[in-house]
N, CA, C and O of each residue as an XYZ file, in Angstrom:
744
protein
N       0.853     -1.173      0.000
C       0.000      0.000      0.000
C       0.898      1.235      0.000
O       1.594      1.491      0.983
N       0.891      1.977     -1.053
C       1.698      3.189     -1.157
C       0.895      4.378     -0.634
O      -0.262      4.591     -0.998
N       1.553      5.138      0.229
C       0.919      6.334      0.768
C       1.815      7.523      0.491
O       3.027      7.390      0.323
N       1.203      8.662      0.448
C       1.934      9.897      0.256
C       2.303     10.429      1.638
O       1.424     10.709      2.454
N       3.577     10.565      1.895
C       4.001     11.030      3.210
C       3.889     12.541      3.357
O       4.432     13.111      4.304
N       3.190     13.199      2.433
C       2.909     14.614      2.628
C       1.974     14.783      3.822
O       1.757     15.897      4.299
N       1.421     13.663      4.302
C       0.576     13.696      5.495
C       1.358     14.190      6.703
O       0.769     14.592      7.706
N       2.688     14.161      6.609
C       3.510     14.652      7.712
C       3.156     16.094      8.020
O       3.169     16.505      9.181
N       2.836     16.874      6.977
C       2.474     18.266      7.186
C       1.217     18.432      8.020
O       1.029     19.476      8.645
N       0.355     17.432      8.043
C      -0.876     17.494      8.825
C      -0.659     17.078     10.275
O      -1.548     17.234     11.112
N       0.517     16.551     10.566
C       0.815     16.100     11.920
C       1.379     17.257     12.743
O       1.997     18.169     12.195
N       1.165     17.219     14.046
C       1.671     18.314     14.882
C       3.198     18.312     14.961
O       3.850     17.288     14.754
N       3.738     19.469     15.260
C       5.182     19.595     15.469
C       5.557     18.649     16.609
O       5.082     18.827     17.731
N       6.400     17.644     16.345
C       6.695     16.657     17.385
C       7.414     17.238     18.597
O       7.354     16.664     19.685
N       8.092     18.371     18.422
C       8.774     18.960     19.577
C       7.789     19.612     20.542
O       8.144     19.932     21.676
N       6.533     19.810     20.085
C       5.519     20.408     20.964
C       4.702     19.351     21.702
O       3.853     19.691     22.526
N       4.947     18.087     21.416
C       4.187     17.003     22.036
C       4.703     16.722     23.444
O       5.851     17.037     23.759
N       3.862     16.132     24.290
C       4.319     15.791     25.644
C       5.464     14.775     25.598
O       5.589     14.005     24.645
N       6.279     14.786     26.622
C       7.469     13.930     26.674
C       7.123     12.451     26.506
O       7.855     11.719     25.839
N       6.020     12.005     27.100
C       5.665     10.580     26.988
C       5.417     10.199     25.529
O       5.802      9.116     25.089
N       4.765     11.105     24.777
C       4.455     10.817     23.384
C       5.708     10.909     22.513
O       5.859     10.149     21.556
N       6.588     11.823     22.838
C       7.863     11.886     22.124
C       8.631     10.576     22.292
O       9.217     10.062     21.339
N       8.619     10.042     23.515
C       9.288      8.764     23.766
C       8.647      7.629     22.984
O       9.343      6.759     22.461
N       7.324      7.635     22.904
C       6.629      6.602     22.133
C       6.978      6.701     20.652
O       7.229      5.689     19.998
N       6.992      7.919     20.132
C       7.325      8.101     18.721
C       8.778      7.720     18.443
O       9.090      7.181     17.381
N       9.671      8.004     19.409
C      11.068      7.572     19.271
C      11.131      6.049     19.175
O      11.877      5.502     18.363
N      10.341      5.369     20.012
C      10.345      3.905     19.967
C       9.720      3.396     18.666
O      10.153      2.374     18.136
N       8.711      4.095     18.150
C       8.097      3.700     16.879
C       9.109      3.835     15.740
O       9.222      2.952     14.890
N       9.833      4.939     15.735
C      10.855      5.149     14.694
C      11.928      4.074     14.790
O      12.340      3.515     13.773
N      12.376      3.786     15.989
C      13.389      2.739     16.175
C      12.844      1.384     15.723
O      13.556      0.605     15.089
N      11.593      1.110     16.049
C      10.978     -0.155     15.663
C      10.833     -0.292     14.163
O      11.089     -1.363     13.613
N      10.427      0.772     13.491
C      10.302      0.719     12.035
C      11.683      0.585     11.380
O      11.820     -0.050     10.335
N      12.693      1.183     11.999
C      14.064      1.002     11.512
C      14.447     -0.469     11.613
O      14.947     -1.053     10.652
N      14.210     -1.065     12.778
C      14.520     -2.482     12.962
C      13.757     -3.361     11.988
O      14.308     -4.334     11.472
N      12.490     -3.032     11.728
C      11.671     -3.837     10.817
C      12.235     -3.825      9.403
O      12.307     -4.865      8.749
N      12.635     -2.651      8.934
C      13.246     -2.560      7.601
C      14.459     -3.480      7.530
O      14.658     -4.192      6.545
N      15.258     -3.455      8.577
C      16.496     -4.245      8.560
C      16.246     -5.736      8.778
O      17.070     -6.552      8.366
N      15.146     -6.114      9.408
C      14.786     -7.529      9.481
C      14.628     -8.068      8.061
O      15.196     -9.102      7.707
N      13.856     -7.356      7.267
C      13.622     -7.820      5.890
C      14.893     -7.755      5.048
O      15.098     -8.602      4.178
N      15.732     -6.785      5.287
C      16.997     -6.725      4.551
C      17.900     -7.909      4.917
O      18.595     -8.455      4.061
N      17.881     -8.297      6.192
C      18.648     -9.473      6.608
C      18.135    -10.738      5.952
O      18.917    -11.593      5.535
N      16.827    -10.854      5.863
C      16.219    -12.013      5.192
C      16.635    -12.029      3.723
O      17.070    -13.056      3.200
N      16.498    -10.890      3.071
C      16.775    -10.812      1.637
C      18.248    -11.012      1.303
O      18.585    -11.492      0.220
N      19.111    -10.649      2.219
C      20.538    -10.820      1.943
C      20.920    -12.289      1.799
O      21.813    -12.626      1.022
N      20.251    -13.159      2.541
C      20.673    -14.553      2.565
C      19.699    -15.548      1.942
O      20.103    -16.649      1.566
N      18.447    -15.187      1.830
C      17.470    -16.157      1.316
C      17.461    -16.179     -0.207
O      17.508    -15.142     -0.868
N      17.398    -17.394     -0.739
C      17.226    -17.590     -2.187
C      15.860    -18.226     -2.473
O      15.522    -18.498     -3.625
N      15.095    -18.457     -1.429
C      13.767    -19.056     -1.548
C      12.825    -18.017     -2.156
O      12.608    -16.962     -1.559
N      12.262    -18.298     -3.339
C      11.411    -17.294     -3.986
C      10.173    -16.918     -3.170
O       9.721    -15.775     -3.242
N       9.623    -17.839     -2.406
C       8.451    -17.537     -1.582
C       8.834    -16.579     -0.457
O       8.121    -15.611     -0.190
N       9.943    -16.847      0.189
C      10.418    -15.989      1.274
C      10.803    -14.613      0.730
O      10.485    -13.595      1.343
N      11.471    -14.578     -0.396
C      11.901    -13.307     -0.988
C      10.696    -12.449     -1.391
O      10.692    -11.240     -1.162
N       9.688    -13.067     -1.984
C       8.480    -12.324     -2.373
C       7.798    -11.748     -1.131
O       7.392    -10.586     -1.126
N       7.674    -12.554     -0.090
C       7.094    -12.129      1.183
C       7.888    -10.947      1.752
O       7.311     -9.927      2.129
N       9.206    -11.094      1.810
C      10.049    -10.058      2.393
C      10.011     -8.766      1.580
O       9.942     -7.680      2.155
N      10.055     -8.866      0.282
C      10.015     -7.666     -0.562
C       8.697     -6.912     -0.405
O       8.683     -5.683     -0.329
N       7.594     -7.652     -0.356
C       6.286     -7.017     -0.192
C       6.203     -6.262      1.124
O       5.771     -5.110      1.159
N       6.613     -6.907      2.202
C       6.491     -6.281      3.517
C       7.564     -5.219      3.747
O       7.338     -4.252      4.475
N       8.724     -5.397      3.131
C       9.768     -4.374      3.229
C       9.261     -3.048      2.667
O       9.521     -1.994      3.247
N       8.553     -3.089      1.563
C       8.048     -1.853      0.958
C       7.159     -1.086      1.935
O       7.255      0.137      2.036
N       6.303     -1.795      2.646
C       5.426     -1.132      3.617
C       6.229     -0.581      4.786
O       5.985      0.538      5.236
N       7.187     -1.364      5.280
C       8.008     -0.903      6.410
C       8.835      0.321      6.016
O       9.049      1.215      6.835
N       9.293      0.361      4.786
C      10.039      1.535      4.322
C       9.148      2.774      4.285
O       9.616      3.880      4.556
N       7.866      2.598      3.951
C       6.927      3.716      3.987
C       6.730      4.212      5.417
O       6.722      5.416      5.670
N       6.572      3.277      6.341
C       6.419      3.662      7.749
C       7.655      4.418      8.221
O       7.553      5.467      8.858
N       8.819      3.872      7.900
C      10.059      4.519      8.327
C      10.180      5.909      7.716
O      10.594      6.850      8.393
N       9.820      6.046      6.438
C       9.892      7.360      5.783
C       8.995      8.377      6.491
O       9.367      9.540      6.642
N       7.820      7.933      6.922
C       6.923      8.828      7.661
C       7.614      9.371      8.902
O       7.643     10.581      9.124
N       8.173      8.469      9.715
C       8.835      8.903     10.950
C      10.110      9.694     10.659
O      10.417     10.653     11.368
N      10.849      9.302      9.629
C      12.077     10.029      9.253
C      11.754     11.477      8.907
O      12.458     12.393      9.330
N      10.689     11.680      8.138
C      10.316     13.023      7.702
C       9.703     13.837      8.831
O       9.860     15.057      8.884
N       9.011     13.166      9.724
C       8.272     13.874     10.758
C       9.132     14.239     11.958
O       9.049     15.358     12.464
N       9.957     13.306     12.418
C      10.706     13.526     13.653
C      12.050     14.199     13.382
O      12.790     13.780     12.491
N      12.362     15.236     14.147
C      13.699     15.823     14.009
C      14.735     14.890     14.637
O      14.401     14.009     15.429
N      15.962     15.095     14.275
C      17.056     14.254     14.786
C      17.041     14.173     16.311
O      17.329     13.121     16.882
N      16.708     15.275     16.965
C      16.725     15.316     18.435
C      15.721     14.358     19.074
O      15.856     14.022     20.250
N      14.719     13.915     18.318
C      13.721     13.004     18.869
C      13.917     11.563     18.398
O      13.096     10.697     18.700
N      14.985     11.305     17.671
C      15.273      9.949     17.205
C      16.244      9.278     18.167
O      17.054      9.945     18.811
N      16.159      7.995     18.256
C      17.031      7.227     19.138
C      18.482      7.374     18.696
O      18.790      7.342     17.505
N      19.354      7.534     19.661
C      20.789      7.594     19.350
C      21.326      6.192     19.066
O      22.462      6.033     18.620
N      20.507      5.190     19.326
C      20.927      3.804     19.125
C      20.488      3.236     17.770
O      20.405      2.017     17.617
N      20.207      4.093     16.791
C      19.753      3.598     15.492
C      20.701      2.575     14.873
O      20.226      1.606     14.281
N      22.033      2.746     14.983
C      22.901      1.691     14.440
C      22.651      0.331     15.105
O      22.706     -0.703     14.440
N      22.381      0.333     16.394
C      22.094     -0.929     17.094
C      20.763     -1.518     16.635
O      20.640     -2.736     16.507
N      19.763     -0.667     16.384
C      18.460     -1.164     15.919
C      18.591     -1.744     14.510
O      17.944     -2.739     14.182
N      19.431     -1.119     13.676
C      19.658     -1.660     12.326
C      20.330     -3.031     12.414
O      19.890     -3.992     11.782
N      21.393     -3.107     13.203
C      22.136     -4.355     13.339
C      21.274     -5.460     13.948
O      21.288     -6.596     13.473
N      20.536     -5.130     14.984
C      19.715     -6.173     15.625
C      18.601     -6.630     14.695
O      18.272     -7.816     14.676
N      18.013     -5.725     13.928
C      16.998     -6.120     12.958
C      17.581     -7.024     11.886
O      17.007     -8.063     11.558
N      18.710     -6.629     11.350
C      19.371     -7.422     10.306
C      19.714     -8.819     10.832
O      19.487     -9.819     10.152
N      20.261     -8.875     12.043
C      20.623    -10.171     12.636
C      19.384    -11.036     12.865
O      19.413    -12.242     12.617
N      18.301    -10.425     13.337
C      17.075    -11.188     13.561
C      16.552    -11.759     12.246
O      16.147    -12.920     12.186
N      16.561    -10.949     11.205
C      16.127    -11.437      9.900
C      16.995    -12.578      9.402
O      16.487    -13.592      8.921
N      18.310    -12.410      9.518
C      19.229    -13.450      9.062
C      19.078    -14.720      9.902
O      19.043    -15.823      9.356
N      18.989    -14.571     11.209
C      18.858    -15.739     12.092
C      17.544    -16.484     11.876
O      17.476    -17.701     12.047
N      16.513    -15.752     11.504
C      15.220    -16.409     11.294
C      15.305    -17.461     10.196
O      14.538    -18.424     10.194
N      16.233    -17.281      9.264
C      16.400    -18.218      8.153
C      16.920    -19.579      8.601
O      16.817    -20.555      7.858
N      17.473    -19.654      9.799
C      17.934    -20.947     10.305
C      16.769    -21.921     10.440
O      16.964    -23.136     10.407
N      15.575    -21.397     10.588
C      14.380    -22.228     10.672
C      13.663    -22.377      9.336
O      12.523    -22.839      9.295
N      14.313    -21.993      8.254
C      13.688    -22.084      6.939
C      12.515    -21.123      6.825
O      12.421    -20.139      7.559
N      11.628    -21.427      5.894
C      10.448    -20.584      5.702
C       9.681    -20.408      7.004
O       9.290    -19.300      7.373
N       9.474    -21.525      7.691
C       8.689    -21.462      8.927
C       9.360    -20.534      9.943
O       8.679    -19.804     10.663
N      10.677    -20.561     10.000
C      11.398    -19.679     10.918
C      11.184    -18.208     10.593
O      11.005    -17.382     11.487
N      11.206    -17.892      9.305
C      10.962    -16.506      8.881
C       9.550    -16.084      9.260
O       9.347    -15.030      9.862
N       8.574    -16.916      8.901
C       7.183    -16.553      9.152
C       6.884    -16.489     10.658
O       6.146    -15.612     11.107
N       7.452    -17.406     11.426
C       7.248    -17.393     12.877
C       7.868    -16.148     13.498
O       7.300    -15.561     14.419
N       9.029    -15.747     12.996
C       9.698    -14.555     13.516
C       8.883    -13.308     13.212
O       8.648    -12.486     14.098
N       8.455    -13.165     11.974
C       7.666    -11.990     11.597
C       6.358    -11.963     12.379
O       5.935    -10.904     12.841
N       5.722    -13.107     12.530
C       4.487    -13.139     13.313
C       4.742    -12.657     14.741
O       3.969    -11.859     15.270
N       5.810    -13.130     15.364
C       6.110    -12.740     16.743
C       6.372    -11.236     16.854
O       5.865    -10.580     17.764
N       7.156    -10.703     15.939
C       7.435     -9.265     15.947
C       6.135     -8.492     15.798
O       5.886     -7.536     16.532
N       5.312     -8.904     14.854
C       4.088     -8.150     14.566
C       3.039     -8.280     15.671
O       2.274     -7.344     15.902
N       2.992     -9.410     16.348
C       2.098     -9.519     17.510
C       2.453     -8.426     18.506
O       1.578     -7.728     19.019
N       3.750     -8.286     18.775
C       4.191     -7.264     19.711
C       3.889     -5.860     19.191
O       3.371     -5.021     19.928
N       4.211     -5.607     17.924
C       4.061     -4.267     17.349
C       2.595     -3.830     17.325
O       2.286     -2.682     17.643
N       1.702     -4.730     16.954
C       0.278     -4.387     16.917
C      -0.200     -4.021     18.326
O      -0.949     -3.060     18.503
N       0.229     -4.778     19.306
C      -0.137     -4.469     20.699
C       0.429     -3.119     21.115
O      -0.263     -2.316     21.742
N       1.679     -2.873     20.768
C       2.363     -1.623     21.128
C       1.651     -0.410     20.506
O       1.346      0.557     21.205
N       1.393     -0.463     19.215
C       0.663      0.631     18.572
C      -0.733      0.765     19.194
O      -1.200      1.878     19.435
N      -1.391     -0.354     19.451
C      -2.724     -0.313     20.043
C      -2.750      0.403     21.383
O      -3.676      1.163     21.664
N      -1.742      0.167     22.211
C      -1.672      0.840     23.512
C      -1.504      2.345     23.342
O      -2.105      3.132     24.074
N      -0.690      2.736     22.383
C      -0.490      4.165     22.132
C      -1.792      4.815     21.649
O      -2.170      5.894     22.106
N      -2.459      4.146     20.730
C      -3.707      4.674     20.177
C      -4.765      4.784     21.265
O      -5.485      5.780     21.336
N      -4.860      3.773     22.108
C      -5.823      3.801     23.211
C      -5.557      4.986     24.127
O      -6.485      5.698     24.509
N      -4.301      5.200     24.478
C      -3.967      6.314     25.369
C      -4.342      7.652     24.728
O      -4.891      8.527     25.398
N      -4.052      7.813     23.448
C      -4.392      9.061     22.760
C      -5.903      9.232     22.654
O      -6.424     10.330     22.853
N      -6.597      8.157     22.343
C      -8.053      8.209     22.167
C      -8.754      8.488     23.492
O      -9.676      9.301     23.551
N      -8.323      7.822     24.539
C      -8.949      8.029     25.853
C      -8.737      9.451     26.355
O      -9.601     10.011     27.029
N      -7.589     10.034     26.027
C      -7.302     11.406     26.447
C      -7.892     12.421     25.468
O      -7.850     13.628     25.705
N      -8.445     11.909     24.361
C      -8.989     12.768     23.310
C      -7.966     13.829     22.902
O      -8.273     15.016     22.793
N      -6.738     13.353     22.682
C      -5.675     14.275     22.295
C      -4.924     13.757     21.073
O      -4.755     12.552     20.885
N      -4.490     14.685     20.268
C      -3.684     14.411     19.075
C      -4.324     13.358     18.169
O      -3.712     12.327     17.890
N      -5.553     13.614     17.710
C      -6.231     12.632     16.861
C      -5.485     12.339     15.560
O      -5.569     11.228     15.037
N      -4.754     13.330     15.032
C      -4.009     13.090     13.805
C      -2.855     12.122     14.029
O      -2.492     11.368     13.126
N      -2.276     12.138     15.227
C      -1.221     11.178     15.560
C      -1.838      9.787     15.687
O      -1.301      8.811     15.163
N      -2.964      9.706     16.381
C      -3.659      8.412     16.530
C      -4.010      7.837     15.163
O      -3.867      6.635     14.942
N      -4.464      8.675     14.253
C      -4.830      8.217     12.917
C      -3.615      7.663     12.157
O      -3.713      6.627     11.501
N      -2.480      8.351     12.246
C      -1.255      7.867     11.586
C      -0.816      6.539     12.184
O      -0.413      5.631     11.457
N      -0.891      6.421     13.496
C      -0.498      5.177     14.161
C      -1.474      4.048     13.824
O      -1.069      2.893     13.694
N      -2.756      4.381     13.684
C      -3.747      3.359     13.314
C      -3.446      2.775     11.938
O      -3.585      1.569     11.732
N      -3.034      3.622     10.995
C      -2.696      3.110      9.668
C      -1.490      2.181      9.745
O      -1.480      1.111      9.135
N      -0.488      2.591     10.489
C       0.689      1.719     10.665
C       0.275      0.399     11.316
O       0.717     -0.672     10.901
N      -0.575      0.487     12.337
C      -1.002     -0.723     13.036
C      -1.763     -1.663     12.105
O      -1.565     -2.877     12.156
N      -2.619     -1.123     11.267
C      -3.366     -1.965     10.319
C      -2.396     -2.686      9.370
O      -2.566     -3.872      9.089
N      -1.394     -1.975      8.889
C      -0.397     -2.590      8.009
C       0.351     -3.707      8.736
O       0.564     -4.788      8.186
N       0.744     -3.432      9.976
C       1.480     -4.426     10.757
C       0.607     -5.640     11.046
O       1.094     -6.770     11.059
N      -0.678     -5.408     11.277
C      -1.578     -6.528     11.523
C      -1.724     -7.374     10.254
O      -1.841     -8.597     10.330
N      -1.718     -6.731      9.112
C      -1.733     -7.474      7.850
C      -0.478     -8.341      7.735
O      -0.561     -9.492      7.305
N       0.668     -7.807      8.110
C       1.917     -8.590      8.078
C       1.815     -9.797      9.010
O       2.245    -10.898      8.670
N       1.232     -9.567     10.202
C       1.069    -10.650     11.164
C       0.181    -11.744     10.586
O       0.511    -12.928     10.652
N      -0.946    -11.334     10.020
C      -1.876    -12.312      9.437
C      -1.241    -13.065      8.279
O      -1.422    -14.276      8.148
N      -0.502    -12.360      7.446
C       0.152    -12.993      6.301
C       1.190    -14.011      6.784
O       1.243    -15.135      6.284
N       2.001    -13.617      7.745
C       3.023    -14.536      8.269
C       2.371    -15.762      8.898
O       2.822    -16.887      8.683
N       1.317    -15.547      9.668
C       0.625    -16.665     10.309
C      -0.009    -17.582      9.265
O       0.056    -18.805      9.391
N      -0.608    -17.008      8.257
C      -1.266    -17.789      7.222
C      -0.317    -18.618      6.380
O      -0.732    -19.607      5.775
N       0.937    -18.237      6.332
C       1.916    -18.969      5.530
C       2.565    -20.120      6.298
O       3.294    -20.925      5.719
N       2.298    -20.194      7.594
C       2.871    -21.278      8.386
C       2.014    -22.526      8.245
O       0.792    -22.456      8.113
N       2.680    -23.653      8.276
C       1.934    -24.913      8.153
C       1.785    -25.545      9.524
O       2.773    -25.836     10.199
N       0.547    -25.752      9.926
C       0.281    -26.423     11.192
C       0.595    -25.573     12.402
O       0.868    -24.377     12.300
N       0.548    -26.216     13.537
C       0.836    -25.554     14.807
C       2.337    -25.439     15.016
O       3.100    -26.316     14.608
N       2.751    -24.365     15.646
C       4.163    -24.168     15.941
C       4.591    -25.138     17.044
O       3.896    -25.301     18.047
N       5.722    -25.766     16.847
C       6.274    -26.669     17.854
C       6.896    -25.895     19.001
O       6.925    -24.664     18.987
N       7.390    -26.612     19.986
C       7.963    -26.005     21.176
C       9.114    -25.062     20.850
O       9.182    -23.963     21.401
N      10.014    -25.469     19.967
C      11.169    -24.621     19.630
C      10.701    -23.300     19.039
O      11.218    -22.240     19.394
N       9.723    -23.358     18.136
C       9.224    -22.133     17.527
C       8.484    -21.261     18.532
O       8.609    -20.037     18.496
N       7.724    -21.866     19.418
C       7.023    -21.081     20.438
C       8.017    -20.398     21.372
O       7.817    -19.245     21.752
N       9.082    -21.096     21.743
C      10.115    -20.480     22.578
C      10.813    -19.353     21.827
O      11.081    -18.296     22.397
N      11.108    -19.579     20.543
C      11.737    -18.561     19.714
C      10.840    -17.317     19.640
O      11.316    -16.189     19.761
N       9.552    -17.540     19.442
C       8.635    -16.413     19.351
C       8.578    -15.633     20.659
O       8.524    -14.403     20.643
N       8.589    -16.327     21.778
C       8.597    -15.634     23.080
C       9.866    -14.802     23.240
O       9.820    -13.681     23.746
N      10.996    -15.353     22.808
C      12.267    -14.633     22.865
C      12.208    -13.376     21.994
O      12.648    -12.306     22.411
N      11.666    -13.510     20.795
C      11.548    -12.370     19.885
C      10.620    -11.307     20.475
O      10.948    -10.121     20.445
N       9.484    -11.711     21.001
C       8.559    -10.752     21.614
C       9.207    -10.060     22.815
O       9.054     -8.851     22.988
N       9.925    -10.814     23.639
C      10.614    -10.225     24.788
C      11.697     -9.248     24.370
O      11.863     -8.195     24.984
N      12.428     -9.595     23.333
C      13.453     -8.690     22.813
C      12.842     -7.412     22.272
O      13.392     -6.326     22.457
N      11.713     -7.541     21.608
C      11.009     -6.365     21.083
C      10.561     -5.461     22.227
O      10.697     -4.240     22.148
N      10.038     -6.049     23.267
C       9.581     -5.269     24.424
C      10.747     -4.543     25.089
O      10.623     -3.376     25.461
N      11.865     -5.222     25.239
C      13.039     -4.598     25.841
C      13.549     -3.446     24.973
O      13.945     -2.401     25.490
N      13.537     -3.638     23.667
C      13.996     -2.589     22.757
C      13.122     -1.339     22.881
O      13.635     -0.221     22.828
N      11.818     -1.516     23.044
C      10.922     -0.362     23.196
C      11.254      0.406     24.462
O      11.292      1.636     24.445
N      11.493     -0.295     25.554
C      11.816      0.371     26.819
C      13.064      1.236     26.641
O      13.100      2.381     27.091
N      14.067      0.693     25.997
C      15.314      1.453     25.777
C      15.090      2.604     24.813
O      15.534      3.723     25.071
N      14.406      2.343     23.705
C      14.207      3.373     22.683
C      13.368      4.544     23.175
O      13.545      5.666     22.701
N      12.468      4.308     24.104
C      11.673      5.413     24.652
C      12.559      6.451     25.325
O      12.238      7.639     25.357
N      13.684      5.979     25.864
C      14.561      6.842     26.668
C      15.681      7.447     25.837
O      15.970      8.640     25.931
N      16.321      6.586     25.003
C      17.488      7.080     24.250
C      17.427      6.708     22.791
O      18.332      7.050     22.029
């Protein structure tokens, strides 16, 4: 889904937002950076046409999300750990290939389960406070895209995930949660 990021002009000046929301947006930018690099890690090593098609399709959407945050947030509101988020995303994408197609799809599903929940919490907080509806709307679009990625990854898996995959998914979700805590701050 291609969107015009001129919508950034309709968003409020991020430096005028409350500190909690700036931290959330910093974590969103860091997360979208990591997501782009997950797919780049997959694409660097996979020769499987099904995996490559999946990764290319979802990479395009993640690049749109990242472009939105890149254009909207000034450098002062971006995580100083962006090189670490790039490296960790790339490594996660590459490592997911150790499990073949199922490993890739299980990894993406785990990441997206976390991301959809994370965006949902932000949207709920904004909606309940009846503040910054344009920010909530932008986050809702990102969340819908991420939920599509989750559904696609889940739909491509065959059967129930075994113990190793369930443990891997828990590790990925936990790592994602830890990254958000850090990215909110720095």
